[in-house]
N, C-alpha and C positions, 0 to 999 in steps of 0.2 A: 603332388602325389598324395593319395589317400590310402589308409590302411584299413582292412577289415577289423571289426571289433567283435570279440567272442563273449557270449553271455550264457549263464546257466539255463537249463531247460525251463525252470520255473521263474525266471527273472521277470520283474514287473517294472523296474526302473531302468530305462534305456537312455537316460541322460548322462549316466556315468560311463566309465570304461569297462564295467562288468568284470569279467575274468581277465581282461587285458586285450591289447591289440595283437594282431598277427603280422608283425613287421617283416617276416621273412618269406611272405607269400611269393611264389614264383609267377603264378598267373592267377587272375581273378576276373572273371567276366560274367556279366548278367545278361541273359537273353530274354527278351520280352516280345511276344507277338500280339498283334491286334486281336483282342478277344480270345487269346490263346495262352500259351505257356508263359511262365514267369519264373525263371530258375537261376540259380547261381552255381557256377562251376569253378572250383579252386584247386590249385595244386600247391603243395607245401612240402618242404624237405622234412624227412623223418626226424632229423636232429635239430630242426628249427625251434625257435623259442615258442613255448606253449604248445608244441605239436602234440604232446601227450594229453592236452586238455580238449582236443578236438574229438568229440564223441557224437554219436547219433542223438538226435532230438535236442541238442544244444542249438543256440541261436547265433547267427552271424549277422551283424549290421553293416551295411554298405550303402553307398549311393547307387542308384540305378539309372541315372540320366541327369540331364540338365535341371529337370524340375523335381523328379522324385528323389528326395534326399532321405538318408537314414532309414532305408528299407530293411526289414527283418526277414531272414530266411532260416528255415528250420532244416538242420542237417538230416539227410535221409540215408546217405551211404558214405562210408569212409573206407577207401580201398587202397591198400599198399601196392606199389608197383615199382618198377625199375626203369629209369630213363636211359637214353642212348649212351650216356657217359658212365653208366654203372652205378649211379647214385640212387638210393632208395627214397622215393617220394610217396606221399599220400594224396590220393585224388578224392576230392570232396564234392558231392552233389547235394544241393540244398534247394528246397522249394519255398516259394514266397509264403509268408505267414497267412495270406488269404486262402491258401490251400487247406487251411483248417476246416473249410466247408466240406472238403472231401470226407472228413472223419465224422461229420454230423449228419443226422437224418432229420426228416421233417415229420410233422404229424401225419397220421394215416390218410386223412382226406383234407385237402385245402381247396377252396373254391373262391375265385375272385371275379367280381362283376363290376363293370363300369368304373374302372380305377385308372388313375394315372400311373406312370411307371414308378414314381416315388412311393405311392401308396402300396403298390404291389411289392416293392422291395421291403417296405416296413412290415407288411403282412408276412412276407417270407422270413424276415428276421425274428418276428414274434412266434413264428410257427416252427422254429428249430427245436430239437429235443432239449437243447440247452439254450433258452431264448436270449436274444439281445446280445449276441457275441460280437456284432459288428455295428458300425455307424454307416447308415445308408442315405443316399440322396439321388435325385435325378432332375434333369431339366426338361424331360420329355413330358408334355402335357396331354398327349393323345390318350384317350380313354379306351381301354380294351378289357378283356377278361380271359381267364384260363382256369384250369383245374388240374390238380395233381393227386395221384394216389401212390402209396408206398410201393406197390408192385411195379409201377411204371417209372417212378422217380426214386431211386434207392438212396441217394445222398443229396445234401443241400446244394453242392456245386452243380449237379445236373439241373436243378431247378433254376439256377442262374442262367445256364446255357449249356446245351448238349443233348437235349431230347426235344421231341415235339411238344409244344405247349410251354416251353421254358419262357422265362421273362425275356431273354434275348430274342427268342423265336417269335414272341408275341408283340413286344413293343419295339424291337430293333435297337439300334444305337451302338455305342462303343464303351466298354468298361474301362475304368481307371481304378486300379487297386493301389491304394496308398496305405500300406500296412493293413489295419483292420477297418479302414474307411473305404467303402465300395461306392463308387459313383457310376451311374449309367447316363452317359451324355449323348445328346444327338450328334454332336461333333466334338470329339475330344481334342483335336488339334487345331492348328491355324493354317493359313495359306502362305506358302513360301514366296519370297521375292526372287528366288533363283529359278531361272528358266533352263530346263534341259531340252536341248534341241538335237534331234536325231541327225547324225552326220557331223555334229560339232563336238559336243561333250557327251553324247549318248551314241555309242556305237559298239555293238556286240553281236556275236553270231546268234545268240539266243534271241535278241531283239529282232534281228533280220528274219529269223524263222517266224517270230510272232507276226511280223508284217506280212510275210508270204502266206501265213495260215489265217489271215483275217477274212472272215466271211463278209461278202458284199451284199448278199440277198438271202432271203429265206423262202422256203418252199412249204407253205402251210397246207395241211391236209387233215381230213377226219374221215374215219370209216363209220358210216351211219346206216341204220336200218331204213328200209323203204316201206311205205304203206302197202304197195302192191305185192311186195315179196318180203315179208317180215322175217322169214327164216334165214336170210342171208344179208350181208352188208355190202355196201358200195363205197369206194373211195371218192370223196368230193374234194376238189381243189378250186382255186380262183382262176379267172380268165388270165391267160398268159402264164399260168402255173407258178410264177415267182413274184415276190414283192421286193423291190430294190430299196436299199437304204439311201439316205441323202448323199452318201459318199461313193456311190457306185461308179461314177465317172472319174474318180481319182485313181482307179486301179486299171491296169492294162487288161486283166482278165476277170471274169465273173467267177465268184466262188459261192456256191449255194449250200445252205444248211436246211435240211428237211426238218420240220417241226410238226409233231402230232398234236392237234388241238381237240382230240376226241373227248377229253375230259371236260371240255367247256360246253359239250352238247349232251348233257345228261338227260335221259328220257326223251330225246328228240327222235322223231321219225320224219322222213322226207316224203311229202305228199299231202293230199287233202284229207281232212278229218272225215272218215266214213261214218256219218251219223246214223245210228241204228234206230233211234226213236223209242227204244224200250227202256231208256234210262240206265243201260248197262255200260256206257262209255267209260273208259279209263281216264279218270280226272287228272292223273299225274303226267300223262303223255303230252308232249308239246309237238305240234305239227308245223313244219316249216317248208316253204317252197325252195327250189334249187337256188333261185336268185337270193332269197334270204340267207341261205346257208353260205353262199359265196360272199355276200356282203359282210356277214359276221366274221368269216374266215379272214377277209382282208383287214377288217378293223382289229381283230386279234393280232394279226401279223404286224400291223403298224405299231401297236402298243408294245409288242415284243421287241421290235427293232429299237424303239426309244428307250425302253427299260434296260435292255441288255447292251446298248451302245453298239449295235451291229454296224460294221463299217469303220469303226475306230480300232486301231491296233491295240491289242492287249499289251500292257506295259509290264515287263518283268525285268527288273534291274537290281543288281547287287553292287553296291558301292563300297569298296574296301579302301579305307583311308590309309592303311599301311602301305598298300601298293600304289595308290594314287599320289602319295606324297613324293614319290620318285619321278613323276611324270612332269612334262613341261607345261601342261594345261591344268595343273593342280588348282590354280586360282579359280577355274570354272566350277570346281566341286567344293572348294573350301567352305562356302557359306552353308552347305548342307550339314556341316558339323554342328551348327547352331540349332538344327531342327530336332523334333522329338517324334515319338510314336504317334501315328494317326495324322500328322501334319500332311497337307496336300501340296504337291509340287507340280507346277505347270509343265506340261510336256508338249513340244511342238514337232510335228512331222512336216517340215517345210515343203518338201517335194509333193506331198499329198494335200497340202493346204489344210491340215487338220490340227486343231488345238484341243488338248484334253488335259486331264489332271490324273495324278496317281498318288495314292496314299502311301505313307511309310508304314509298311505292314510288319516289319520285323527289325529290331535293333539289337546290336551286340555292344554293350557298354564295358569298356576297360576300366575296372575299378581303380587299378593302380595308377593309371595315366589320367584319370578324370576326363576321358574323351571316348568317342565311339571308335570301335574297331571296324564296324561295318553297318550299313543300312540296307534294307531291301525295300524297293518300291514296287507297287503293283499288288495283285491278288496273291494270297498265299493259299496253298491247297489245304492246309490243315487248320481248322479253327478249334474252338473249345469243344464243340460237339464232335468234330472229326477225330480229335485226339481220343475221346472216350470210345468212339466207335472202333478206332484202331486197337485200343486195349482189348475190347471184346473180340475182335478178329484175331488178335495175337493169341488170346486165350483159347479160342476155338482151334487155331492152327496147332497150338501146343498139344491140345487133346488128340488131334489127328496124328501128330507126330508120335505121341506116346503110344497110341494104338498100333501105329506102324512099327515102332520099336519093339513092342511086345511080340509082334508076329515074326521078327527075325532074331529074337533072343533065344538062346538055348542054354541048358544047364551044363556046367562043366563036369569033367570026369570025377571030381571029388564030391559031387552031389551038393556042393554049397555055392561055389562061384558061378558066375554067369558069363557067357560069351555073347557079345553084341557084334552085329555086322551092319554097316551102313554109314552114310555120310553125316548124319545128324548126331550131335552129342547126346549119349544116353544118360539115364539116371542110374548110377551104380547102386548095387544092393549090399555088396560086401567088399572088404579089402581084398585085392587079388583078382577082381573082375577084369576081363579082357575085352578090348574093343578093337576090331579090325576095321580101319577106316580107309576107303578107297581114295586115292589121290592121283587122278589122271590114270596113267598106265600102271602105276605102282600101288602098293598097299602098305599102310603103316599100322603097326601094332602098339596099342597103348595099354597100360595097366593102372588100375585105380589104387592109389596109396592111402586112401582115407581122406585126402584133401583135394587132389586133382588128378587128372589123367596124365601119366608120365609116358613119354615116347620110349619104347624099348628097342625096336628095330624097324627098318624100312627096307623094302626091296630096291629102293633107289640109292641106297648108300654106296653100293659098288659102282653104280652109274656115275655118281657124283665124283668118286675118286678118279675114275678114268677121265671124266670131263674136265676136272680141275687141272690134272696133270697135263692133258693135251692143251688146255688153254694157256697154262703157264709156259709150256714149251713154245707155243706159237708167239706169245707176247715177248719172250726172250729172243726169239729169232728176229722179231720186228725190231727190238732194241739193238740187236747186233747190226742189222742193216743201217739203223740210224747212226751208230757209232762209226761204221765204215764210211758212211756218207760224211760224217763229221771229220774223219781223217782226211778225206778228199778236200773238204772245205779248208782244213788247216793248211794243206799243201798249197791250195790256191791262195790262201791268205798270206802265206810266206812269199809266194811269187808276187802277189799284189804289193806286199811290203817292199820288195826289191824295186818294183817299178815306182812305188810311191816315194822311195828314197831319191831316185833320179829326179822325179817331178818336184819334190820338195826342194832339191838343190837349185832347180831353175827358179822356183818361187822365191828362194832365199835372196836372189839378186834384187828382188823388189822389197821384201819385208824382213828378211834376215832371221826367220824364226823356225822354219819347218824342218831343218836338217836334224836337229837333236830329237825332235818329236818322232820322226820316221825311224830313227835308231831305236827308240823305245818301242815303237810298234813292231819292229822286227823281233825284238826280244820277247814281246808278248805272243807273237805268232809262234816262236820256238816253244814257249811255255805251253801254248795250246796243243802243239804236236806231242809234247811230253805227256800232257793230260790224256790225250787220245790213246797213247800207248798204254798208260795205266788202266784206262777204262777197258781196253781190249783184253788185258790180262785178267780183269775182273770177269769178263765174259767167259774166258776159258775155264776159270774156277767154277762159275755158275753152271756151265755145261757139265762139268764133272759131277756137280751136285745132282743134276737132273738124271745123269746115268745111274748114280747111286739110288735115287728114288725109284727109277724104273726097275732096277734090280731087286728092290725090296717090295715091289708092288704087291706081289702075292702074299706077303707076310702081313699086310694091313688088313685088319679085320674089325677092330672095335671103333666106335665113334670117337673115342679120345685120340686114337691114332690118326684118324682123319683130320681132327682139329689141329693136331700137332703139325701134320704135313701141310695143311692149309696155311697155318701161321708161318711155316718156314718158307713156303713159296711166296707168300706176301712179303716177307722180309727181303727175299732175294729180289723181288720185283722193285721194292723201294730202293734197294742198293743200286740196281741197274738204272732206275729212273734218276736217282741222285747223281750218279756218275754222268749220265747223259746230260742232265741239266747243267752240271758243272762244266762239262765240255762245251755245251752250247754257249754258256755264259762266257767262257774263256775265248771261244772262237769268234763270238759275235760282239758281246757287250764291250769287252776290253778293247778290241780292235776298233769298234765303232766309236767308242768314247775318245780313244787316243787319236786315231787317224782323222775321224770327222772333226773332233774338237780342235786338234792342233792345226790341221789344214784349214778348218773353219775359221781360225783366227785370221789367216790371210784373206779368206773370203769376206769376213766382216770388215776387215780393214779396207778392202777394195769397195765393198758396198757402202759403208758409212761415208767414205770420202769420194763418192762418185762425182760429186760436184767439182772436185779439184781437177779431174781429168776431162771435164765436160768440154773445155775449150780446145783441148789438144787431141782428144779422141772422139770419134763420133758417138752420139747418144745411142745409136743402134748397137755399136760395139760394146759399150758399157752394159746396156740392157741384156745383150746376148751373153756377156761374161757373167753377169749376176744370175741370169736365168740358168746358165749351165752349172754354176756353182751350187745353186739351190737344188737343182735336179740331182746333181752328184751327191750332195749331202743327204737328201731324203732317201736316195737309193742305197747309200751306205748303211743308213739306219735300218732300212727294211730287210736287207739280206746281205750276208757276207759273200755270197756267191758272185755278186756283181762288182766286187771291188776292182778287178782288173780292167774291165771295159770302162767303168766310170772314171777311174783315175787316168787311163789313157786318153779318154775324151777330154778331161780337164787339162791334161798336159797339152793335147793338140790345140785346145782353145787358147790356152795361155801363150803357146808358141805362135799361134796365128795373130795374136794381138801383141806380140813381143815388142814390136816397134813402138806402139803407143805406150805400153807399160814402161819400157826403158826410158822413153822421152820424159816421163813424169816420175821416174824413180825417186829423185831427190825430194820432190814434193810429197810423194807417198810416205817416205821414211820420216820426213819432218812431221807430217800429220800423225803417223803411227806412234811416234815417240811421245806425242802429247795427247794421245787418245783419252787418257784418264781425265784430262782437263777440259774436254769439249762439252761442258754443260750448256754452252751457248746454243748447242744443237737443238735443245728442247726449251729454249727460253720463252718463246712466244707462241710458236705454232709448228706442229709436226705435220708434214704433208709428204708422204711417200707415195708418189703418183703411180708407180708401176705395180698394180694389183697388190698394194700393201694395205695398211690401214691408216685411217685419217681421224684425228681427234681435233675437234674445234670447240673452243669454249667461248660462248657468246654471252654477253650481258643483256639482260632484259631491262629496258629503261623503265623508270618509275611511271612515266606518263604514257599509257597506252589506251587512253580513252577513245581514240579514233580507230582502234583496232576493230575491224569488221570481219569476224569469222562466224560462220554458221554454227550454232550450238554453244557460243561462248557465254559463260556465266558472268553476269554483271555484278553479282553480290559477293562482297568479300566476307571472309570468316563465316561462310554459310554452311559448312559441313564439318562434323567432328570438331566443334569449337572448343578451345581450351579457356578462352576468356570471352567477355562481352564486347570486345573491340568491334566498332562499326555498327553496334546495335544499342538502342537506348530504351529505357523505361524509367520514368522519374521517381516512382514510389518504392523501388527495390523489390518488385514482385517478379522480375525476370532473373533467371539463374541458368547456369549450365549444369546438366545432370546426366545420368545414365538411366536406362530402363531396360528391363528384360525383353520388352516388346521390340526394341530397336536394336537390331544386330546382336541380340542376346547380351546386352550391356557392354559390348565391346567398343562402341562409339558413343560420343557425346551428342547431345541435342539440347535445344532450348526448352525451358519450362516456364510458362506464364501462369502464375497462380492468382486466385481471386477469392475473397470472402464476402464480397458485396453483391448486391443484386444488379449493380450497374457495371458497365464495361471496364476492363483494364486492357491497355494496348502496349505494344512495343513496335519499334520502327527501325529500319535500316538507314544507312547513309544516303545522301542525295546523289543521284546518278543521272547521266545524260541519256536520253532516249530519242529515237527518231519519230517525228510526228507522222500520223496517218500510217502507222506500221503495226503489223500483227506481232505481238509478243506472247510468250507462254510462261506462266508462273507455275512451278511444280514443287512439291515438298512432301515429305513423310509426315503423317499426322495421326494422333489419337488423343483422347481426352478422358477425364474421369466422368462417371455417369451423371454427376450433378451439374455439369456445364450446361447453361441455357442454350447457347449456340455460339458460332464463331463466324467472323468476317475476315476478309482480306481486301486491302485497298492499295491503289497506286495514287499518291497524292502529290501534286506538284503545280507547275505553272506553264503557261504557254509562252510564246516568244515575246508577248507584250507585258508579261509579268502577272497576268490574270490567273487566279486560282483555278485549278482543274482537279476534280476528284473522280476517280474511276473505281467503282465498287466491283472488284473482280469476282468475289463470291460473297453472298449474303446469307445469314442465318443458317449456316451449314451445321449439320449434326454428324459427328464422326464416331467411329467405333471406340468402345471403352475396353475391349478385350483383345485387341490386336492392332498392330501398326498397318497403315495403308498409305500408298503413294498416290497422290492426286495431282491433276494437271488442269489448268484453266487457261484458255487462249483468249486474248482480248486485243482491241485496237486502241492505240494511244491517242487518236484524235488529234487535237492541237497541242498536246503536251510536248514539251522539249526537255524537261527535267523533272525529277520527282523522287519519292522514296516509297518503299514497300512498308505497309503497316498491317499487323495482325491484331485482331481483337478477341478477347475472351469476354463474352457478353454477360458474365455473372453466374452466380450459383443459384440453384433451385431450392436449397434447404438451409441456407445460412452457414453451411459448413464449407471448409476450404475446397476449392475445385481447381483443376489444373488443365491447361492446354499444352500439349507437347508437339513441337515442330522441329524437324531436322532435315538436313540435306536440301536446303532451300536453293532454288535455281530460277533466275529470271533470264530468259534468252530470247533473242530475236528469232521468229519462226515458231516451230513446234517442238523443239528439243525437250525431252522429258527425263532423260537419264542424267543424273547429277554428275557434274564435273566441277573441279575447283576453279575459282576466278583466277585469271592469269596474274592479277596483281598480288595474289597470295604467294607468288614465287619471286625470289630475288635474282637468282641466276639459274641457268640451265646448262647442263653439259651434254653435248651430243657426241656420241661415240659411234663411228661408222666403221665396221670391219668388212673389208672387201676381199681380203685374202683368206684362204682356208685356215692357215695356221702359221704363226711366226714364232720361232724359238730363238732365244738369245742365250748362248752359253758363255759364262763369264768365269774366268779363273782368277781368284783373288785370295791370297793367303791360304792356299790349299783347300778353300771352300768353294765348291762348285754348286751354283744355284741355277734354277731354271724358271724363266718367266714365259708362260704360254698365254697368248691372247688369241681367242677364237670368237666365233659368233655366239657361243654359249656363255662365255665369261672369261675371266682372267685367273690363271693359276700361278702362284708363286711357290716353287718347290725347292727346298734346300735344307741343309743341316742347321744353318743359322741364318736368321733374317733379322736385321737390326735397322730400325727406323730412327734417325736422329732428329728429324725435324718435327714440327707439329703435325699431327695426324688426325683427320676427321673421318670417322666411319659411320655411314648412315644406318646400315643394318648389318648385324654380325651374329654369327653362331660360333662361339668359342667353346670347344669341348673341354679343354683343361688350360688353366692359366694361373700364374702367381704374380700378383701386383705388389710392388714394394711399398709404395704409398699411394693413396687415392684421396681425392678431395670429395668428401661426401656431399658438399653443397652442389656438386655438378651431377649427382646421380638422380635419375628419374627411372622408375621401373614400371613396366606394365604388369606382368605376372611373375612373381618370384617364388619358385618352388624351393622352399628352405627347410625341407623335412630333415636334412642332415646338417644344418648349419647350427653351430653351438655359439651362443652369444653370452659373454661373461657379464658385460655391463652395456646397457642400452639407454641412452638419454633421448626421450621422445617428447616432442612438443604436441604433435597431433597424430594419433594412431587410428586409422580407419580400416575396417575389414568386415568379413562376413561371420567367421567362426573362430573362436579361440579354444584351445584345449590345454589347460594347465593343471598340474596337481594342486598348486596353490599360487596365487598371484597377489602381490601387495604393492600399494602405492603409499608412501609415507612422507609426511612433512615433519616440521619440528615438533608440533604438538597435535597433529592430526594424522589419520591413517585411513586407508581403504584396503580391506582384505577380501579376496574371493577364493573360496575353496569348495570342497564337495558338500559342505553343510550349508553354504549360502554366502551372502555378502554382508560384511560388517563395515560400517562407516563410523569413525570415532573422532571425538575432540575432547581432550581432557579425559575425564573418567566416563563421559557420556558415550554410549554406543547405540547406533541404530542398526538392527540386525534384520536382514531379509532372508527367509528360508522357506522350506516347503510348508511350514505350518502357519506362516504369516509374517507380520512385522513386529519386532520386539524392541522396546526402548528402555535404556538405562539412564539414570540421572547423571548429568554431566559433572556434578559437584561431588557426589558421594558414591556413584556407581550403583545405587540401588535400582532394582528392577521395578519400573513404574507400571508396566502393563504391555498390552499388545493389541494389535488389530489382526483378526484372522477370520477365516471361514469356519463355521462350526455347525453343529446340530442342536436343536432345541432340547432342553434338559429332559423333558418327559416324552419326547417323540423324535426318534432318530430319523424319521422320514422327512422332517422339516429342516431345510438347510437355510443358512443365512450368513450375514456378516456381523461379527461381534467386536465391540470396543470393550476391552477387558482392563479394569483398573485393579492393580495388585493391592494387597492389604496395607503396604507401607506408603502407598500414595494417598495424599490427603485431599486432592480435588482433581476434577477434570473440567477444563474451561474451553469455551469457544469464544475467541476474541477477535477484534478487528483493529486496524490501524487507521486513524483519520487521515494522516498524511505520512510522507516518507521520514519525517523527523520525530513524530510523536510516538510514544510507547503503545504497546498493544493494550486495548481496553476490553475487559471481559463483557460479553453480552449475555452469556448463559454459563453458569457455574454449578457443578454438582459437588456437594460436600457429603461423603458417606458418613463422616463423623465430624465433630466440630470442636476444635481447641480454641476456646474463647480468647486465650492469650494471643493466638496467632490470627484468628479470623474474626475480629471484632466487627459487629454490624452485619454479620452473615448468619444465615440460618441453615441448619442441617437439611439436606435435600437439594432440590433444584432452586436456584436463585436467578431470576430474570432481571437484568439491568437495562432492558430495552423494551419497546412496545412488543406486545404479543398479539398476533392475529389468529383467532380460532375460527376455522371454517367448518369444522365437523362438530359432532355432538360431544358433550361431556358425560362420560359414562363412569359409573362406580361399581363396586362389587355387588353381587346379588343378581337376582333374576327379574329386575324391574322391566315392565313392558315398554317403558319409554325412557328417554334421557333428556337432559337439559341441553339447550342450544342457545347460542348468542346470536342476536340479529339486530335489526333496526325496524322501527315502526314510526309512522307519521300520525300525529294527533291533530286532527283538524287541518288547518293550513300551516301548521308549524313545521319546523325542520324534523328530519329523522332523528329519533332518540334511541339510545341503546336499550335493548330488550332482552330479558331472560324469560325463556318459554320452554315448553316441553318440545320433544323432537317432532311432534306432528303439528307444531306451531298453532295450536288452538287454545292455549291457556298460558298466561304468564304475566310479567310485570314490565311496565315501561317507565324508565327513569327520565323525567323531563329535567329542565334546568332547575326548577324549584318545586315541582310537583311529581307525584307518582300516580300511575294509572294501572287498572286491571284490564286484561284482555280476556274476553269470553270466548265460548266455543264457536260462536258464529262470527268471530273476529270483531265483536263489538268492544269498544273502548270505554271504560268507566273511570271517572275521576275519583280517586281514592279519598282525597281530602274532602270533597263535597259529600261523599257517602258518610264520612264520619260526622261532618257538620249536621247532616240531616238526622242522624241518629241522636245527636245531642239535643236537637229540638224535640224529638219524640219522648225521650225518657230522661232528660236532664243530663247530668254528667255520669250517670251510671247505666250500665247495660248488661242484662242477664243473658248469658249464652248457655243453652242446654248442653250438657255433656252426656247424659244417659237417660233413657226413657224406659218406663215399664207400662204395664197394663193400665195403671191409674193415671199416668201422665209423666211429668218431669221427675226423675228420680234424683239426679245430681245435676248441678249447674255451677257456673263461675260468674263472677261479676267483674265487668271491665269498667274502669272509671276513665273519664275524659277530662 
C-alpha cells in the first residue's frame, strides 16, 4: 500500500515527506490517457489526518503506474460532500504538474524549419514566456516544420498538441509526462506477450457491435469539373464502384464506406486541354482523362484501406481488474496488470482469421493498492486536442444557455429578485431569487440562499405520499400472504414430523438413533407454529397502523411529515420482513438441520458401510437406497413443503428393503458403533464409484527419460529458477536475477555477463535426444546494447561417441529495450545425447554487458509455449470430481462443521476447525490469523505489504528492497556507526565521520574530530555561471595527499602531496606547495602569469643519429634547448640544431677568452656592452 504525500505550493524538495502523508485517504486514483488527460482524484474524510492542510495549488505526490513513480499533481478543486453513510468527505481533483504548460504562453511568432522533434521541443521550451521550465527530449528523427502565432496558439500546451500545426500534429508520436520531463516518443510502450482472443478472453456486447459495424470495402468518389461543361460538376467513381479490403471474404455481408477524395483533385478538370494558342491558358489547371481519374481514385482507395485498417474490427475493450478477479478465467487477464499506457496487446479474431493489435489507450491506477483498477484498449475518442475543443464547445454552449436563460428570466414583484424558468441551472443575482424547474409532469420550486438552490416545494410531493402509502400497503399484503403460507408450511411440517417419527422408529431397528431426533423435530415444528402466530399478530398491529396513516393522510402537508411517514413505513416493513425471515428460518432451517441431519446419520451409516451389505443385499438395492436417501436429503434442504412426500418415500424404500436391512442389522450396528475409528477407510485410496468423487495420489518416478509426450520440456530448472541447479558457467558470470522487461520482475531468469571482447558461455545438463528428429529450442531473451552478438548450440555425441555440434542460432542480435520470445527448429542428425549452450560473444566498449535468457524450452516437434520439465515435479495429486456436490454433516461435541467438495473447490465451514497433524498449504489467502509461535527460518515472502506492521527489534543479515522511508535510521557497532536522516548519511569510526548530504561529502578526522574538508559541486569564485567539482581543504588540515599501495601488506605511499603551509618539525624534507614523489609526465604547455604570446613545452628531439633527448622549447616548437647526455644544443626557427659547446669553442678561438656582447646602441655605435670570459 502507498500513501499520497502532500507538499506546499512552493515546494522544491520532493525527496522529503513535505507537509506529511495522507494516510486516511479513502480513494486515490490516477487517470492517464494516451496523449490526453493526466489527473488525480482523491477522497478524504473531513476529520482525517492533515485534512485541513489540503488546499488549492498545493502539491500531492503519488505513483501513477508501474513505471511512472513519484508524480506530482497540483490541487485544482477541493469540494466538501457527504457520502451514503452521512459522513462528510472532501473530494480532491488535481492535475499533473505538466499542466503548468496551460498557464504559460509562447512568444508571438515562432517558426520551425527542417527540425527533428527534439529540436522542435527545445525551441518550444526556449520560446515560453518563462523559458526552460521543462526538460524535453524525443527519439523521432523525422525532420518537419511548423509555425505558431499567439492568436492561433494561446497557451504552451496547445503547441504541444491540440491545434493544427502543433508538435504532435506535425511530428506524431506519443507523449510521456514524467513530472517536468516531457518526452515525445515514436512508441512509448512495448508489445505484450498476452494474447486476447475474441470468444475466449475477449467477449463483450460492445466488441460484438464493433465487429458487426466493421467496413469491408470503400466507395471512392470525387465530384470534378469537366472541360466541356465547366459550370457544373460530375461524380466520378471506379469500375465496379467499390474497392474491397483484403478481409472482404471473411465477412458474410459486404459493408461499404463512401469516401470523398475530391480534395485530392485540386485544380483538376476532366477532359483534353483546349489549347488556345494565344498564351492565355491557365497554368494552374491540371487536365486528366476519365481513365486517369479512375486509376488515381483506385490508388487513393487502396492507400486509405491500408492506412485505416479497413476490414479489421475496431477494438474497444475496458478491462476492470476489480470485476475480473472474481471470474474463473482471471488468469487469462492477470498478465495485463503488468502492462502500461501505450503498450500494444495482440488481438486475434479466430473465426475471421484476423490478427491485429490494440494499444492501451487509458489506464486508471489505484494509488492505495499499487495496481490498476482498469485498462482500456483501442482508440479513445478524446485526445489532447479533442479535450481542448470540448472546452471551447462547452464554453459556447454555456453562452447559448445564458442567452436562453436571459430570455425566460423575469423581475420579481419586489423589483429586486429574479424569477427563472427552465430545466438549466440559472446564475442567481440576489438572495431570494426563484427558479421553477420542470421535472417530467411536475414542477419544482427552488430558492437561492446565497450559496445554493434550495428545494422549497414540488407538485409531486402529494403524488409521492399517495404512491408510498399504496406501495407500503401492497408490500404488507404480500408479507401477509407469505406468513399465511408459512403457517400452512408449519402445519405440514408438523404432519411431516409425525410421519418422520414413525419412519425414524423403523430406522431405529437398524441404527438406534432416529427416535429422539424426531421428537426434537416435533418440538421445533411446534415452535415454528408459535412463531407464525406471533408474526400474524404483528400483521394485525401493522394493519392498524396503516389505517391510522390513511386517516391522517389529509393532514400531511410538509416535507418533514412526508419523511417521518416514510421512515415509519420503512420501519414497519423491516419488522414484517424480520418476522417473516425468522419464521422461514424456524420452519425451514431448524427442521432441515434436525430432520435432515439426524436421519442423515442413518443415511451416512448405510452409505459408508455399503460394502458390508454387498454380499447379502444386491448392489442395485444398495445403490437405490443410497440414491433415494440422497434425493430425500437434497429435497428436504431445498423446501419444507416436500417433507411429507420425501419422508414417506424413504419409509417405503426402507420397508421395501427391510429384509436385507434386518439380515444385516447386527453387522450395521457393529460398524456404526465403531464409525469414529474407521480411518482405515481412507488409508490408501478412496474410490466411491457411484457418481461420487475419486482421489488418486500417484508418484512420479525419478527416471522418466523415456517419456515421449508432444511438447514435453527436456530442460530442468528452465523457468523462474531460484538456483543455478542443472546449469553451469565456470567463471561465476552466470546468475539468477529479475528484470522489469521479464514479467515485470515477477519471475526469475538467467543473466550471463561479460566484460571481455571474447565469448562467455553457460550450458545445461546432458540430455538424451532422438537422432534425425526435429526439435525446437525456444526462450525469452533480451540483452544490453553493448553485446556483440549471441549464439545457441546443442553440443553432444553420436552413437559411436563422436562429437557433434549443432549451431542452432549464430550471431543473433536481440532487443535491448524489451523482452522477446524466440523459437528455432532444427534436426538432431546423428546426435543421441548433448547439452544446450548459450554464448554472450563479448562487449563492444569494454564495459560490462549482459545477456538475459528465461523460460528456456527444448522439445521434440515445434512446441513454443514454455512448460516446466516433468522432472521438476516430485509428486502429483489428481483430484477428479464427478458428482455435483457432496456434503458431510458431522456432530461432534456440539460443533457442527460442513465439508463441501465440488468441481470448483473444497469448502470447510464450521465454528471451530482444528488440524492436529502436519499441514502443508501450497497457496493460501488468510484474512485474519493469530500464530502463537512461528519459525522465521521457514518464512519466504513474495510481496509483504507491511504498512501497519510495527517492529520493535529486527535483526537483519541481508535486507534488499526498492525504497525505504524512515524519519531516521541507524546501524551501530561497538565503535562504528551509520546514520541516515533527512540531512544525509553519516558513517563514523571513532571520532572520524564521513558525511554525505546535498552539498557534498564532508570528512572529519578520526582521531580528534576536526573538520578536514569536503568534496562538493560548486561555482567558480568570480563567475557563478561556471560549475565544477571542488576538493576543499579546511584551515586546520595540514596536507592533502594522493597515495598508492604497492601490495596488500605495504603502507600507502604518497605520490603527490600538497602542503598549504609547512611545519618543519612535522614535515621535514617537504616543501610548501605541491610535492611530487613520482615521475611527472607533462603533455601540455607550461604557462605562467601574464599575456605572453607563447608558452614553454617539453618534448623530445633527435640530434643526428643519436637517441631522442629531452627538449625545452616554445609552444610553436621552433626555438629551444636540447639536453644531450653530455652536451647541450640550440634549436633554430627552421628546426636546425646547433651544438652549443662548439659555438663557445669557436668564439674562444676568435677573441681569446673574452667576448664583448653589445647591450645598447646609439647613433654613434655601441653605447653599453658586457664582457663574457670563457
